[in-house]
C-alpha positions as CSV (number, residue, x, y, z in Angstrom):
1,X,19.6,-35.6,11.9
2,X,17.9,-39.2,11.9
3,X,15.1,-39.9,8.8
4,X,11.8,-39.4,8.8
5,X,9.6,-41.4,6.5
6,X,6.5,-40.5,5.4
7,X,4.5,-43.6,4.3
8,X,0.7,-43.4,2.5
9,X,0.9,-40.0,1.4
10,X,-1.2,-38.8,-1.7
11,X,1.1,-36.7,-3.5
12,X,-0.5,-34.3,-6.0
13,X,-2.9,-36.6,-6.4
14,X,-1.0,-39.3,-8.0
15,X,-1.7,-41.9,-5.5
16,X,0.1,-43.5,-2.6
17,X,3.5,-43.6,-2.0
18,X,6.3,-43.0,1.0
19,X,9.3,-40.0,0.8
20,X,12.1,-39.8,3.1
21,X,13.4,-36.8,4.6
22,X,17.0,-35.8,6.1
23,X,18.6,-32.6,7.8
24,X,15.3,-31.0,6.0
25,X,15.4,-32.0,2.3
26,X,13.8,-34.4,0.8
27,X,16.4,-37.5,0.0
28,X,14.0,-40.2,-1.6
29,X,10.4,-41.0,-3.3
30,X,9.0,-44.2,-3.3
31,X,7.3,-47.2,-2.2
32,X,10.5,-48.9,-0.9
33,X,11.8,-46.2,1.3
34,X,11.0,-48.4,4.3
35,X,13.1,-51.0,3.4
36,X,16.3,-48.4,2.6
37,X,15.7,-46.8,6.3
38,X,15.1,-49.2,8.5
39,X,15.9,-47.5,11.7
40,X,13.6,-44.3,10.5
41,X,11.1,-42.5,12.1
42,X,7.9,-43.3,10.2
43,X,5.2,-41.4,10.1
44,X,1.8,-42.7,8.6
45,X,-0.3,-40.2,6.7
46,X,-3.6,-42.4,6.2
47,X,-3.7,-42.1,2.6
48,X,-4.0,-37.8,2.8
49,X,-3.6,-35.4,0.3
50,X,-0.1,-34.1,0.3
51,X,0.9,-30.8,-1.4
52,X,3.5,-28.3,-1.1
53,X,2.8,-25.3,0.8
54,X,0.2,-22.6,-0.1
55,X,1.7,-19.8,-2.0
56,X,-0.3,-16.7,-1.0
57,X,0.3,-14.6,-3.9
58,X,-1.2,-11.1,-3.2
59,X,-1.8,-10.0,0.8
60,X,-1.8,-6.7,2.5
61,X,-0.4,-7.3,5.9
62,X,0.1,-3.4,6.9
63,X,-4.2,-3.6,6.3
64,X,-5.6,-6.6,7.9
65,X,-7.9,-5.8,11.3
66,X,-8.3,-2.1,10.2
67,X,-12.1,-2.4,8.6
68,X,-13.1,0.0,11.6
69,X,-9.7,2.1,11.8
70,X,-11.1,4.9,8.9
71,X,-13.9,7.3,10.6
72,X,-16.3,6.5,7.8
73,X,-17.1,3.0,6.9
74,X,-17.1,2.5,2.6
75,X,-20.2,2.7,1.7
76,X,-20.3,2.4,-1.7
77,X,-18.1,-1.0,-1.4
78,X,-16.0,0.5,-4.7
79,X,-12.0,0.4,-4.4
80,X,-12.0,3.8,-4.9
81,X,-13.8,5.1,-2.1
82,X,-11.4,2.5,0.2
83,X,-8.8,4.2,-1.0
84,X,-9.6,7.5,-0.1
85,X,-11.0,6.6,3.7
86,X,-7.1,4.7,3.7
87,X,-5.4,8.0,3.2
88,X,-7.4,9.8,5.5
89,X,-6.8,7.4,8.4
90,X,-3.3,5.4,7.7
91,X,-1.8,8.2,10.2
92,X,-3.5,6.8,13.1
93,X,-0.9,3.6,12.8
94,X,1.9,2.7,14.7
95,X,4.8,-0.2,14.2
96,X,3.4,-1.3,17.1
97,X,0.2,-1.8,15.8
98,X,0.8,-2.8,11.9
99,X,3.3,-5.7,13.7
100,X,-0.1,-7.2,16.3
101,X,-2.0,-7.0,13.4
102,X,0.1,-8.4,11.0
103,X,1.3,-11.1,13.5
104,X,-2.5,-12.1,14.0
105,X,-2.8,-12.6,10.4
106,X,0.5,-15.0,9.6
107,X,-0.3,-17.2,12.4
108,X,-3.8,-17.5,10.9
109,X,-2.6,-18.0,7.6
110,X,0.2,-20.8,8.9
111,X,-2.6,-22.3,10.4
112,X,-3.9,-22.4,7.2
113,X,-0.8,-24.4,5.8
114,X,0.7,-21.2,4.3
115,X,4.4,-20.9,4.1
116,X,5.0,-18.2,0.7
117,X,3.2,-14.9,1.4
118,X,3.9,-11.8,-1.2
119,X,2.6,-8.7,0.7
120,X,2.1,-5.4,-0.7
121,X,3.0,-2.5,2.1
122,X,2.1,0.9,1.4
123,X,4.7,2.9,1.1
124,X,3.2,6.3,0.4
125,X,3.9,7.4,3.8
126,X,7.3,9.3,3.7
127,X,7.9,7.6,7.7
128,X,7.5,4.6,6.5
129,X,6.0,3.2,9.3
130,X,4.4,0.2,7.7
131,X,7.5,-0.7,6.1
132,X,9.9,-0.7,9.0
133,X,7.2,-3.2,11.0
134,X,7.1,-5.1,7.9
135,X,10.8,-5.8,7.5
136,X,11.4,-7.1,11.4
137,X,8.1,-9.7,11.0
138,X,9.7,-10.9,7.5
139,X,12.9,-11.6,9.8
140,X,11.2,-13.0,12.6
141,X,9.0,-15.4,10.6
142,X,11.4,-16.6,8.5
143,X,11.4,-20.3,9.8
144,X,8.2,-20.2,9.6
145,X,7.0,-18.6,6.3
146,X,9.3,-16.6,3.5
147,X,7.6,-13.2,2.8
148,X,8.2,-11.0,-0.2
149,X,7.2,-7.4,0.3
150,X,6.1,-5.1,-2.1
151,X,6.9,-1.4,-2.1
152,X,3.4,-0.8,-3.1
153,X,2.5,3.3,-3.9
154,X,-1.2,2.9,-3.0
155,X,-2.1,6.3,-3.8
156,X,0.3,6.4,-6.9
157,X,3.5,7.5,-8.3
158,X,2.8,10.8,-9.5
159,X,-0.8,11.1,-8.0
160,X,1.0,11.0,-4.4
161,X,3.9,14.0,-3.6
162,X,7.0,12.1,-4.9
163,X,5.3,8.6,-4.8
164,X,8.0,7.8,-6.9
165,X,10.6,8.8,-5.0
166,X,9.2,6.7,-1.8
167,X,9.3,3.5,-3.8
168,X,12.6,3.7,-4.7
169,X,13.5,4.3,-1.3
170,X,11.3,1.4,-0.2
171,X,13.2,-0.7,-2.7
172,X,17.0,0.9,-0.7
173,X,15.5,0.0,2.5
174,X,15.1,-3.9,1.8
175,X,11.6,-4.3,-0.2
176,X,12.1,-7.2,-2.6
177,X,9.3,-6.3,-5.6
178,X,8.7,-3.2,-7.0
179,X,4.4,-2.1,-6.9
180,X,2.4,0.2,-9.3
181,X,-1.2,1.0,-9.6
182,X,-1.4,2.7,-12.7
183,X,-5.2,2.5,-12.9
184,X,-5.0,5.2,-10.2
185,X,-2.8,7.7,-11.5
186,X,-4.6,11.1,-12.8
187,X,-4.2,10.3,-16.4
188,X,-4.0,7.9,-18.7
189,X,-0.9,9.2,-19.7
190,X,0.8,9.2,-15.8
191,X,-0.3,5.8,-15.8
192,X,1.7,4.1,-18.2
193,X,4.3,6.8,-17.0
194,X,3.7,4.9,-13.8
195,X,4.7,1.8,-15.4
196,X,7.8,2.8,-17.2
197,X,8.9,4.0,-14.0
198,X,8.3,0.6,-12.2
199,X,10.6,-1.4,-14.8
200,X,13.1,1.5,-14.3
201,X,13.6,0.8,-10.7
202,X,13.5,-3.1,-11.4
203,X,16.1,-3.1,-13.4
204,X,18.2,-0.9,-11.6
205,X,17.6,-2.4,-8.2
206,X,17.5,-6.0,-9.7
207,X,13.9,-6.8,-8.4
208,X,10.3,-8.4,-9.5
209,X,7.6,-6.7,-10.5
210,X,3.8,-6.5,-9.4
211,X,1.1,-4.1,-10.3
212,X,-1.9,-3.7,-9.0
213,X,-3.4,-3.6,-12.8
214,X,-7.0,-2.5,-14.1
215,X,-9.1,-3.0,-10.9
216,X,-12.2,-1.6,-12.0
217,X,-14.5,-2.6,-14.6
218,X,-13.9,0.0,-17.0
219,X,-12.7,-1.5,-20.3
220,X,-10.5,1.1,-21.4
221,X,-8.5,0.8,-18.4
222,X,-5.3,-1.4,-20.4
223,X,-2.6,-0.8,-18.6
224,X,-2.3,-4.6,-18.7
225,X,-1.0,-3.9,-22.3
226,X,1.6,-1.5,-21.0
227,X,2.8,-3.9,-18.1
228,X,2.7,-6.7,-21.2
229,X,5.2,-4.6,-23.4
230,X,7.2,-3.4,-20.9
231,X,8.0,-7.0,-19.8
232,X,9.2,-8.3,-23.5
233,X,11.1,-5.8,-24.4
234,X,12.9,-5.6,-21.7
235,X,13.6,-9.5,-20.9
236,X,11.5,-9.6,-17.9
237,X,9.2,-12.4,-18.7
238,X,8.5,-14.6,-15.7
239,X,9.6,-11.8,-13.6
240,X,6.6,-9.8,-13.5
241,X,2.9,-10.2,-12.3
242,X,-0.7,-8.4,-13.0
243,X,-2.4,-8.9,-10.1
244,X,-6.3,-8.0,-10.2
245,X,-6.7,-7.5,-14.4
246,X,-10.8,-7.0,-13.6
247,X,-11.2,-4.7,-16.3
248,X,-10.6,-8.1,-18.6
249,X,-13.6,-9.4,-17.8
250,X,-15.6,-6.7,-19.8
251,X,-13.2,-6.2,-22.6
252,X,-14.2,-7.2,-25.8
253,X,-13.2,-10.3,-27.2
254,X,-11.0,-9.6,-30.2
255,X,-9.1,-7.0,-27.7
256,X,-9.0,-10.1,-25.7
257,X,-7.8,-12.8,-28.2
258,X,-5.2,-9.9,-29.5
259,X,-3.8,-9.6,-26.0
260,X,-3.7,-13.1,-25.2
261,X,-0.5,-13.7,-27.7
262,X,1.1,-10.6,-26.0
263,X,0.9,-12.3,-22.9
264,X,2.0,-15.0,-23.7
265,X,5.5,-13.3,-25.6
266,X,5.7,-11.8,-22.4
267,X,5.1,-14.9,-20.2
268,X,3.2,-12.7,-17.4
269,X,2.1,-14.1,-14.3
270,X,-1.6,-13.1,-13.5
271,X,-2.7,-13.2,-9.7
272,X,-6.3,-13.1,-9.0
273,X,-8.2,-12.4,-5.8
274,X,-12.2,-13.7,-6.4
275,X,-13.6,-12.8,-3.0
276,X,-12.3,-9.5,-3.0
277,X,-13.4,-8.4,-6.3
278,X,-16.4,-9.9,-6.5
279,X,-17.5,-7.6,-3.9
280,X,-15.5,-4.7,-4.4
281,X,-16.7,-4.7,-8.7
282,X,-19.8,-4.8,-10.2
283,X,-20.2,-1.9,-7.8
284,X,-21.7,0.8,-10.7
285,X,-23.9,-2.5,-12.3
286,X,-27.8,-3.0,-12.0
287,X,-28.4,-5.8,-13.3
288,X,-26.8,-8.1,-14.7
289,X,-23.9,-7.4,-12.6
290,X,-20.2,-8.0,-13.9
291,X,-18.5,-10.8,-11.7
292,X,-15.4,-8.4,-11.3
293,X,-12.7,-11.2,-11.4
294,X,-10.0,-11.7,-14.6
295,X,-10.6,-14.4,-17.8
296,X,-9.3,-17.1,-15.8
297,X,-10.4,-19.8,-17.9
298,X,-9.3,-18.2,-21.3
299,X,-5.7,-17.0,-19.3
300,X,-5.3,-20.8,-18.0
301,X,-6.6,-22.5,-21.2
302,X,-3.3,-20.2,-23.2
303,X,-0.9,-21.6,-21.2
304,X,-0.4,-18.2,-18.9
305,X,0.2,-19.0,-14.9
306,X,-3.1,-17.7,-13.0
307,X,-2.4,-17.7,-9.0
308,X,-5.5,-17.1,-7.1
309,X,-4.8,-15.1,-3.7
310,X,-6.5,-13.8,-0.4
311,X,-5.7,-9.8,-1.1
312,X,-7.2,-8.8,2.3
313,X,-7.9,-9.7,6.1
314,X,-10.9,-7.6,7.3
315,X,-9.6,-3.8,6.2
316,X,-11.5,-0.9,4.5
317,X,-11.8,-2.5,0.5
318,X,-13.2,-6.4,2.2
319,X,-14.7,-7.0,5.7
320,X,-13.9,-10.8,5.8
321,X,-11.4,-13.1,5.2
322,X,-9.2,-15.3,6.9
323,X,-6.2,-16.6,4.9
324,X,-7.5,-19.7,4.0
325,X,-6.3,-20.3,0.6
326,X,-9.1,-23.2,0.0
327,X,-12.0,-20.3,0.3
328,X,-10.5,-18.5,-2.7
329,X,-10.4,-21.7,-4.4
330,X,-13.4,-22.8,-4.3
331,X,-14.6,-19.1,-5.2
332,X,-12.0,-19.2,-8.0
333,X,-13.4,-21.9,-9.8
334,X,-17.4,-20.8,-9.4
335,X,-16.6,-17.3,-10.8
336,X,-14.4,-18.6,-13.4
337,X,-16.9,-21.5,-14.2
338,X,-14.2,-24.0,-14.1
339,X,-16.3,-27.0,-12.7
340,X,-15.7,-30.1,-14.7
341,X,-14.3,-33.0,-12.8
342,X,-10.5,-32.6,-14.6
343,X,-10.6,-28.9,-14.2
344,X,-11.6,-29.8,-10.3
345,X,-8.9,-32.5,-9.9
346,X,-6.3,-29.6,-11.6
347,X,-7.3,-26.7,-9.5
348,X,-5.1,-27.1,-6.3
349,X,-2.0,-25.6,-9.1
350,X,-3.8,-22.2,-8.3
351,X,-2.7,-21.7,-5.0
352,X,0.1,-23.6,-5.1
353,X,2.7,-24.1,-8.1
354,X,1.2,-21.1,-9.8
355,X,1.9,-19.3,-7.1
356,X,5.3,-20.2,-6.3
357,X,6.1,-20.1,-9.8
358,X,4.6,-16.4,-9.4
359,X,7.1,-15.4,-7.0
360,X,10.1,-17.3,-8.5
361,X,10.7,-20.0,-5.7
362,X,12.9,-22.1,-7.6
363,X,13.3,-24.2,-4.4
364,X,9.8,-25.7,-4.3
365,X,8.0,-29.3,-4.7
366,X,8.5,-32.6,-4.6
367,X,12.2,-33.4,-5.7
368,X,15.1,-35.1,-4.3
369,X,17.3,-32.1,-3.0
370,X,14.4,-29.8,-2.4
371,X,13.6,-28.1,1.2
372,X,11.2,-30.7,2.6
373,X,8.2,-28.8,2.7
374,X,4.5,-29.7,2.7
375,X,1.0,-30.0,4.0
376,X,-1.2,-32.7,4.6
377,X,-5.1,-31.8,3.7
378,X,-8.0,-33.7,6.0
379,X,-9.1,-35.3,2.5
380,X,-7.6,-38.4,0.4
381,X,-7.7,-36.4,-2.7
382,X,-7.8,-33.3,-4.7
383,X,-11.5,-33.6,-5.5
384,X,-13.1,-34.3,-2.4
385,X,-10.3,-31.4,-1.0
386,X,-12.1,-28.9,-3.4
387,X,-14.9,-30.1,-2.5
388,X,-15.1,-30.2,0.8
389,X,-12.3,-27.0,1.2
390,X,-10.5,-29.1,3.4
391,X,-8.4,-27.8,5.9
392,X,-4.7,-28.3,6.7
393,X,-3.5,-31.0,9.3
394,X,-0.1,-30.5,9.1
395,X,2.3,-28.2,7.9
396,X,6.0,-29.1,7.1
397,X,9.3,-27.0,6.7
398,X,12.6,-27.8,6.0
399,X,11.8,-31.0,7.8
400,X,10.0,-29.7,11.0
401,X,6.6,-29.5,12.0
402,X,6.0,-26.0,12.2
403,X,1.5,-27.0,12.8
404,X,-0.6,-30.0,13.3
405,X,-4.7,-30.6,14.1
406,X,-6.1,-33.2,15.2
407,X,-8.5,-34.1,12.5
408,X,-11.9,-32.9,13.1
409,X,-14.1,-35.6,14.7
410,X,-18.5,-35.8,14.6
411,X,-19.4,-37.8,16.9
412,X,-23.8,-38.6,16.2
413,X,-26.8,-40.6,17.2
414,X,-27.9,-41.3,14.1
415,X,-30.6,-44.3,14.0
416,X,-29.7,-45.2,10.2
């Protein structure tokens, strides 16, 4: 395979440079690359911001475009009513229908520069309809996207009959990550027991862990402490993620301060779904209404890994969504009050590097020898990319272009 040189790339907002790609790998970086490979194909990126591919660390691809599936709408807008409605309706889905909807969402994600995805798949279904569909999809789209599948018991390990057994069977079938939802179990004790069971399964099958955790405004929902403890004492630092942790926004400061030290010892990953949770949470409030998301600013200041994710695309939990992580970044920064110039300039990590770290992706970023996976945004710098929720105009995977757009052109007749 011949060498391709990409010149005038503003890599990670660090200034213009060039880089060379051969056999699907980065082979050299620097302004002198063109001189060394004079016969190479040259692509001029014209100063556009160039970053690693977007990594969506939390989405439910088996639910996408099912907002109208339940027989009744989620009138309260709450998480728990949506789960009940889903439980009454999910038997209607077929493998073919799940695949059809998922492919639409995946194509949309690819169009927005996403190449890494962790999808939670509901396995509280003895037929494993969604899991079977997603295992096929994972293999079929691997040239365009890496997909991690979470064995997710939407209705609980113990609140659903044999939920723990179904999670284990899903891992045997090929799921990559152990999931859980302790705040949905009947009792606090069952919630902690579900966390313990999740860790037992992860260690038995050598899997990562990702729990839906404390997705509620209840300040007494504190399963994140159990997740941190089991992570620390089982030596699974860096391999565990706590998704949502909305209740953290309602914790008293003394408790939250204490837990920051525990989170750091556990090297816990946090996944925040800004649009979804600002929609679902605060539903029991009059005014003032809570924002419904975790303490992104404090977690970040304490050196913890936080990523932003889509969560839903038009399902019973959330009616909108389009797989564009730049929208999640925009909402996340606003809701977290992280709007200084420095914070904005450094914020793309929430949807790139941090997400990839949560997924434990090793071959990621601009380094000689790494796979040549990157995206180009339609802005020259990070600040303007965030300010304008810049579109992805080029996505390259293993040195191959998998998506390319013509930058938008605006024709005007202004007289000034």
